[in-house]
N, C-alpha and C positions, 0 to 999 in steps of 0.2 A: 015250495021246494024249487020249482021252476024259476021263480023270481030270484032266489038266492044264487042259482047258477048263473043267471044273467048278470047279476051284480059282480060275481067273482070274475067272469070273463071280461067284463068292462074294465075292472081294476087291472087285470093282467095286460090288457091291450094298452092302457095308459102307461104302465111301467115299461113295456117293451118300446113304446114310442119314445119315452124319456131316455132309455138307454141308447137308442139309435141316434138321438140328437145330442148326446153328451160329448165332452171333450175327448180328443184322441189320446192314446196312451203316450207317455213320455218316451218309451222305448218301443220301436216298431221294427218290422223286418219285411223284406221283400218289396215288390212293386206296389204302387197305389191300387186300391180296390177298383174293381170294374163293375159296371151295371148301368141300367138306364137312368138311375138317379144320381150317378156320380159324374162330376165334370172331368173329362179326360185331360191329361197333361200333354197335349199334343206337341208343345214346343220344347219339351224337356227330354233328355235321354232317359232310358230306363233307369229306375232307381237301383242301386246295387243291393245285393242281398247282404244281410247282416243287421247290425243295430244302428239306431239313430237316436239322437237327443233332440227332443222337441221342446221349444220354449217360446213364450211370447216376447215381443219387443217392439221397437219403433224405428223409423228412419230418422237419422240425425246427421249433421255435418261432423266431420272429423275435428272441427275447430269451434271454439266458442264464438258467440256473436260479438261484434265490435262496434262501438260508437265512433262514428266518423265526424271529424270537424276540420275546419280550415287550419292550415299549418302556420308556423311562426311567421309573424309579420303581416298576416292578412287579417284585416278587420274592416268593417264598413256595413252598409245596408245590404241585407240579403235581397237580391233581385229575383232570383228564380229558384224553385225546387223542381228539378227535372224528372223526378221519379215519384212513384206511388207505392204505398204499402202493398206488399205481396208481389211486386214486380221483380222479375229477374233481370239483372244487368250484366253486361259483359265487361271484361277488364278494359279500362279506359273510358267507359261511358260517363257522360256528365251527370253528376248528382245534384249540384247546386252551384250558384255563382253569386258573387257580391259586386257591388258598385266599385269599379277599379279606377275611377277618375283620379283620386288622390294618389293611388299607387302608381298610375301611369305618369302623373306629374313628378313623382319622386324619381322615377326612372329617367325622365327627360332631364331633370336637374342634375342627377348623378352623371348622365352622359355628357352634359355641358361641362361639368366640373372636370371630368376626365379629359375631354377635348382641350380645355384650357391648360391642364397640367401637361399634356403632351406637347401643346404648342409652346408653352414656357420652356420645356426641356429642349425642344428643337431650336428655339431662339438662343438659349444658353449654349447649346452645342455650336451653333453658328458663330456666336461671340467668342467662344473658346478657340474655334478654328481661326478666327480673325486675329485673336490675341497670339495664337501660335505663329501665324504668318508674320505678325509684327515682331515677335520675339526672334524669329529666324532672320528677319531683315536686320534687326538691331545687332544681332551677333555678326552677321556678314559685314555690316558697316564697321563695327568695332574691329573686326579682324583685318579689314582692308586698311583702316587708319593705322593700326599697329604695324602692319606690313610696310606701309609708306614711311612711318616714323623710323622703323628699324633700318630701312634703306637709306634714309637721310642722316641717320645718326652715325657720326664719324669722329675719329680722333685726329684727323689730319690737321685741322685748324689749330688744335691744341699743340700738336707736335711742332707745327710750323712756328707757333709763338714761342715754344720752348727753345727751338733752334735759333730763332731770332734773338732771343735773350742771351743765349750762349755767345753768338757772334758779337752782339753789342757789348757784352762783358769783356770779350777778348779785345774788341776794338778800343774800349776804354782803357784796358790794361796796357795795350800797345801805345796808345797816345800818351798815357801818363809816363810810360818808360821813355818815350822819345823826348818828352818835355824835360824830364829829369836828366836825361843824357845831355840835352842841349845846354843845360845849366852848368854842366861840368866841363864843357869843351873849352880849349884854349887855342888861340886867342878867343875871347868870348864872342858869341854870335847873338843876333837878336833871337829872343825866345818867345816873342809874343804870338807868332803863328803856331808854335808848338803848344803854347798854353791854350790858345783858341781851339785847336784841334782836340786837345784833351777835354775841354769843357763841352764841345759838341758831342764827343764820344759819351760823356756823362749823360747828356740830355738824351742821346739815342738809347743808352742803356736803361734809363728811367722810363722812356717811352716803351721799350720792349717789355719792361716789367709790367707796365699798365696793360699792354696788349695781352701779355700772358695771363694776367689776372682776369681780364675780360674773357679770354678764351676759356679759362677754367670755369668761370661763372656760366658762360654759354654752354659749355659741355655738361656741367652739372644740371643746368636747367633742362637740357635735352634728355639727359638720363632720367630725370624726375618725370618729365612728360612721358617718356617711354614706359616708365613704370605705371603711370596713370592709364595709358592705353592698354597695357597688359591687365590691369585691374578691371577696366571696362569690358574687356573680352571675357574675363573670368565671371564677372557679374552677369553678362548676357548669357553665357553658357548655363549658369545656375538658374537664371530665370526661365530659360527654355526647358531645362530638365525638370524643374518643379512644375511648370505648366503641363508638360506631357504626363508627368507622374500623377498629378492631382486630378486631371480631367475636370469635368464640370462638377459643380457642387452636388453632393449626395442628396441634398434636400429635394432636388428635382425628381430623382428616382423615387424617393419616399412618397412624394406627393402623388405620383402616378400609381404606386402600389395602393395607397390609401383610397384614392379615387376609384380605382378598379374594384377594390373590396366593397366600397359603398354601392357601386353600380351592380355588382353581382347580388348583393343583399337586396337591393331594390327590385331587381329582375326576379329574384326568387319569390319575393313577396307578391309581385304582380302575378307570377305563375300560380301562386297559391290562391288567387282570387277565383279559380275554377276548381271545384272539388270533384274529383273523378274516382271511379271505382278502381281499387288496386287489384282486384281479381273478380272472376265471375262470382256473383253473389245474389242473394235474395234480400229484398228490402223488408226488414221486420217492422220498422217504425220510422216516421218522419217527426222530428222532435221540435221544429220551429216553423214559423210561418213567414212567407215573403214580407218584406218591409221591416222586419226586425233587424236591429243593429246587433251584429255578432262580432266576436273576436276570437282569438286563438283559445282553444280549449272548450269552446261551446259545442255541445253535441248537436249535429245537424240531422243525421240519419243513423239508424242502426242496421248493420249488414250482417248477414250470415254467409260465410265463405262456403261456396259449393263448387269451387274450382276443380277439386278432385272428385266430385260426385258425392253421393250420400252413402252412408253406411247403415246397415241394419244392426241395431244394438240391442242385445238382450242382457238384462242385468240380474243380479242377485242369485246367480247360480251357485249351488253348493259345491263342495269339494268332490262329492260323489258324481255330480253331473258332469264336471269338466275333467274327470280323471283320464278320459281317453280323447279329449278334444285338443287338436293341435292346429297350428296355422297351415293353410293350404288345403284343408279338408273340404270336400264338397258339401255345399249347403243349398237347400231349396227354401225360398222365402215366399210365403203367400200373404199378401196384404188384404186386409178386409175390404179396402176400396176396390181392389182388382182381384176379387176372389177367384175368378176364372182364368187368371193369367199368372201362374206361379213363376217366380224369377230364379234363375240360376245364380249361384254365388260361390264364394270361397271364404273360408275363415281367414281373417287377416291378423287378428291378435286376440290373445287371452290376457285380460288385465285384472290383477288382483284389486279388490276394493279394500283399501287400508282401513282397518278398524282395530284399535288397540284395546278394545274391551275384552277382558279375560272371560273365558267360558263361553265365548260366542264362536260358532263355526265360521271359518273363513268363507267369504263370498267372492264371486268373480263376475266379470263382464266380458262378453264375447262380441267382437266386431266382425261383421261379415261384409265383404266387398262384393257388390252386385255386378253382374255382367251388364253390358250395354243393352238398353231397352228403349222402345219408343213410347213407353208409358210416361205420363206426366207425374213424376215422383216429387213429393213435397216433404219437407221435414215434418216430423210429427205423425205421419201415417203409421198405423199400427198393424200388426199381423203376427204371424207365427213362422218360426224357422225350424227346419229339420236338418240337423248336422249329422251326416253319415260317418260313423266312427269305425265301421268294419265289423268283423265278427266279435 
């Protein structure tokens, strides 16, 4: 009988011990328990009275992991891997680099091509300016020649020749009349002198006609030459206007634009020879070894973005669990790795888990944003969260 009681007491003690070490209830109220065997929450404010939702979860980044590689135009032998798996890097830290000798050569050649294009345009501009000066001088010369020709052009010689012809014609008519009159005089007189005067007058009239013809030809020639000078001025004006309007050939500017684009592309490719962290991150994997020839699209390292810190994420909560859970509610997270250092936090989001299967209760994920801490928090650390939902 005594032995039976001993066995009964032993079983009862084991059961009590098992109850004491079991999981906490999902709904709790009041402050954490106290006693010599309970770790105090010295860094936390007193827990509010009322209900709390307790659930397991883990630390995770708000973003998925990303495989990082060299960007467009960068290819070559991988020289260095500057990070190790598990290492935390800051934004801008070097991750890896490739041999950039060919890329630098491409930049140098592109710069030389741009310099040549600029020099060619400058020379074309100088030639255009020289051509413009020559065109302005040609116009000035043509205008000066036209001005002189206009000053020299006169109708005086032509008018004099016409007057001379009129006087010669009158002299001929007078001499003829005198000769004819002398022939009719009585008693008759010698008429040889009258006839000679008349013949001389005829010669003078014919000479005046030739002089008038010459004057008319000279006048016409001067008028034609004047029109030529006017045409020269008009042509010089057109040449100068066309030169100013056209400027230098557009191909020089296009050559500079093309060379600039090639230089920018080469410089970007050279800049991509160094792979840097785009944000604060943890290195999850190194996917290649130094000495490997890599190109655009090859995964070099895998990073996890921790720029905004880590979230405590608890998943698969039912509709009943999250009925009273809202963003900005207070939450306390206890990680298994740091069981004696509970962390203060706030609910950041309640996210539905999309599942189109009929007859299955909706499930939800809760994200908790942790307050700043000096603990070394790593993605994947597990623990439990208590979300205080009030009464």
